[in-house]
C-alpha positions as CSV (number, residue, x, y, z in Angstrom):
1,X,-29.0,-1.3,-16.2
2,X,-27.2,1.4,-18.2
3,X,-29.9,3.9,-17.3
4,X,-29.5,3.2,-13.5
5,X,-25.7,3.4,-13.8
6,X,-25.8,6.6,-15.8
7,X,-28.2,8.2,-13.4
8,X,-26.1,7.4,-10.3
9,X,-22.8,8.3,-12.0
10,X,-24.3,11.7,-12.8
11,X,-25.5,12.1,-9.2
12,X,-22.1,11.4,-7.7
13,X,-20.2,13.4,-10.4
14,X,-22.3,16.5,-10.2
15,X,-23.5,16.5,-6.6
16,X,-20.3,15.9,-4.8
17,X,-22.1,16.3,-1.4
18,X,-23.8,13.0,-2.1
19,X,-20.4,11.3,-1.7
20,X,-20.4,12.3,1.9
21,X,-22.4,9.8,4.1
22,X,-26.0,10.2,3.2
23,X,-28.7,8.1,4.7
24,X,-32.0,7.2,2.9
25,X,-35.1,6.4,5.0
26,X,-33.4,6.2,8.4
27,X,-30.0,6.7,9.9
28,X,-27.8,3.5,9.8
29,X,-27.4,3.4,13.6
30,X,-31.2,3.8,14.1
31,X,-31.8,0.8,11.8
32,X,-29.4,-1.5,13.5
33,X,-30.5,-0.3,17.0
34,X,-34.1,-1.3,16.2
35,X,-34.8,-4.4,18.3
36,X,-36.1,-6.7,15.5
37,X,-33.3,-5.9,13.2
38,X,-30.7,-6.3,16.0
39,X,-32.2,-9.7,16.8
40,X,-31.8,-10.9,13.3
41,X,-28.2,-9.7,13.1
42,X,-27.4,-11.3,16.5
43,X,-28.8,-14.6,15.2
44,X,-26.8,-14.4,12.0
45,X,-23.6,-13.6,14.0
46,X,-24.3,-16.5,16.3
47,X,-24.8,-18.8,13.3
48,X,-21.5,-17.7,11.8
49,X,-19.7,-18.5,15.1
50,X,-21.4,-21.8,15.7
51,X,-21.7,-23.3,12.2
52,X,-18.2,-23.3,10.7
53,X,-18.3,-19.5,10.1
54,X,-14.6,-19.4,9.0
55,X,-15.4,-21.4,5.9
56,X,-17.7,-18.7,4.5
57,X,-16.1,-15.8,6.4
58,X,-19.3,-14.4,7.9
59,X,-19.6,-11.9,5.0
60,X,-21.9,-8.9,5.1
61,X,-22.9,-7.6,1.7
62,X,-24.4,-4.1,1.3
63,X,-25.9,-4.0,-2.2
64,X,-26.6,-0.6,-3.6
65,X,-24.7,0.8,-0.6
66,X,-24.5,4.4,-1.9
67,X,-22.9,6.6,0.7
68,X,-25.0,5.1,3.5
69,X,-23.1,3.7,6.5
70,X,-25.3,0.7,7.3
71,X,-22.9,-2.0,6.1
72,X,-20.0,-0.4,7.9
73,X,-22.1,-0.1,11.1
74,X,-23.1,-3.8,11.0
75,X,-19.4,-4.7,10.6
76,X,-18.4,-2.3,13.4
77,X,-20.9,-3.7,15.8
78,X,-20.7,-7.4,15.0
79,X,-17.3,-7.7,13.5
80,X,-15.7,-9.1,16.6
81,X,-18.6,-11.5,17.2
82,X,-19.1,-13.2,13.8
83,X,-18.9,-11.1,10.7
84,X,-15.4,-10.9,9.3
85,X,-15.8,-9.1,6.1
86,X,-17.9,-6.5,4.3
87,X,-18.6,-6.0,0.6
88,X,-19.8,-2.5,-0.3
89,X,-21.4,-2.9,-3.7
90,X,-22.8,-0.1,-5.9
91,X,-23.5,0.6,-9.5
92,X,-21.5,3.9,-9.5
93,X,-17.8,3.6,-10.2
94,X,-17.4,7.2,-9.0
95,X,-18.8,6.1,-5.6
96,X,-16.9,2.9,-5.5
97,X,-13.6,4.8,-6.0
98,X,-14.5,7.1,-3.1
99,X,-15.4,4.1,-0.9
100,X,-12.1,2.4,-1.8
101,X,-10.2,5.6,-0.7
102,X,-12.2,5.8,2.5
103,X,-11.9,2.1,3.5
104,X,-8.6,1.2,1.7
105,X,-6.9,0.7,5.0
106,X,-9.4,-1.9,6.3
107,X,-8.6,-5.3,4.8
108,X,-12.0,-6.6,5.9
109,X,-13.8,-4.2,3.5
110,X,-14.0,-4.8,-0.3
111,X,-15.6,-2.2,-2.6
112,X,-17.0,-3.4,-5.9
113,X,-19.0,-2.0,-8.8
114,X,-21.9,-4.3,-9.6
115,X,-25.1,-4.6,-11.5
116,X,-27.9,-4.1,-9.0
117,X,-30.3,-6.5,-10.7
118,X,-28.0,-9.5,-10.6
119,X,-25.3,-8.6,-8.1
120,X,-22.6,-9.8,-10.5
121,X,-19.2,-9.5,-8.9
122,X,-20.4,-9.9,-5.3
123,X,-19.0,-13.2,-4.1
124,X,-20.4,-16.6,-4.6
125,X,-23.9,-18.0,-4.0
126,X,-24.7,-18.9,-0.4
127,X,-21.7,-17.1,1.1
128,X,-23.2,-14.0,2.8
129,X,-24.3,-14.2,6.4
130,X,-26.1,-10.9,5.9
131,X,-27.3,-9.1,2.8
132,X,-28.3,-5.5,3.4
133,X,-30.2,-3.1,1.1
134,X,-31.3,0.3,2.2
135,X,-33.3,2.1,-0.4
136,X,-31.9,0.1,-3.3
137,X,-35.2,-1.6,-4.1
138,X,-36.9,1.8,-4.0
139,X,-34.4,3.2,-6.5
140,X,-35.3,0.5,-9.1
141,X,-38.2,1.3,-11.4
142,X,-39.7,-1.9,-12.6
143,X,-41.2,-4.8,-10.6
144,X,-39.0,-7.3,-12.7
145,X,-35.8,-5.4,-11.7
146,X,-36.9,-5.6,-8.1
147,X,-37.6,-9.3,-8.3
148,X,-34.3,-10.0,-10.0
149,X,-32.5,-8.1,-7.2
150,X,-34.4,-10.0,-4.5
151,X,-33.6,-13.3,-6.1
152,X,-29.9,-12.4,-6.4
153,X,-29.9,-11.3,-2.7
154,X,-31.4,-14.7,-1.7
155,X,-28.8,-16.6,-3.9
156,X,-25.9,-14.8,-2.2
157,X,-27.3,-15.4,1.3
158,X,-26.2,-18.4,3.3
159,X,-28.8,-20.9,4.4
160,X,-28.8,-19.5,7.9
161,X,-28.2,-15.9,6.8
162,X,-30.6,-13.0,6.8
163,X,-31.6,-10.1,4.5
164,X,-32.0,-6.7,6.1
165,X,-34.2,-4.7,3.7
166,X,-34.9,-1.0,4.5
167,X,-37.2,-0.3,1.6
168,X,-40.8,-1.0,0.9
169,X,-42.2,2.3,2.0
170,X,-45.7,1.3,1.1
171,X,-47.6,-1.5,2.9
172,X,-48.7,-2.8,-0.5
173,X,-45.1,-3.8,-1.2
174,X,-45.3,-6.6,1.3
175,X,-47.4,-8.5,-1.2
176,X,-44.6,-8.0,-3.7
177,X,-42.2,-9.8,-1.3
178,X,-44.5,-12.8,-1.1
179,X,-44.8,-12.8,-4.9
180,X,-41.1,-12.4,-5.6
C-alpha cells in the first residue's frame, strides 16, 4: 500500500498538470454515453428510486478516482433521477485536497483518502448504488491486490447496484474476473 501511495503522491506533487482533469483509457463522457454502460446506470438509478433509495442515499463511489471526471459525470447525469451523493476516493492526499477545493461547494460530493485494496473509509458495506473504477485495477501490480479491490468493491455495492469497471485492457483479464 505504501508503495502505491508514495508513487501517486509523487506524481501529483511533481507533475502538477496531472491534477487537472486527466482521463485514462477513455473520456468520462464517452464511457457513460456507451449504450451498455448507460443501461446499467439507468437500471441502478431506477432501483434507487423504486427500492427505498433514500435509506442508502443512492451513492456513487469512484474508487481510485484520480483526476478523472467519470464519477462527477455520473452524478451530473443521474443525480436528479436517483443518485444523491458521490464519494471521490483516492490514495493520494495531494489529489484529495485538490478535489476538496474543487468540489467543496457541492454538499453531495465527499472526497476521501483511502486504501485502494480495501477501500477503508468509503462508507459502509452494501451502501453504494454504483461503484466506479477507471484504470484503478490497471494501476495495481499484483493479482492479489486486484482481487482485494474487487472484493471491496462488491462489499460496498448494494444488492441491486452495479460496478462500472473501465480497466481490463487485455481479453485474458476476463478470466481474472471470474476467478476473483
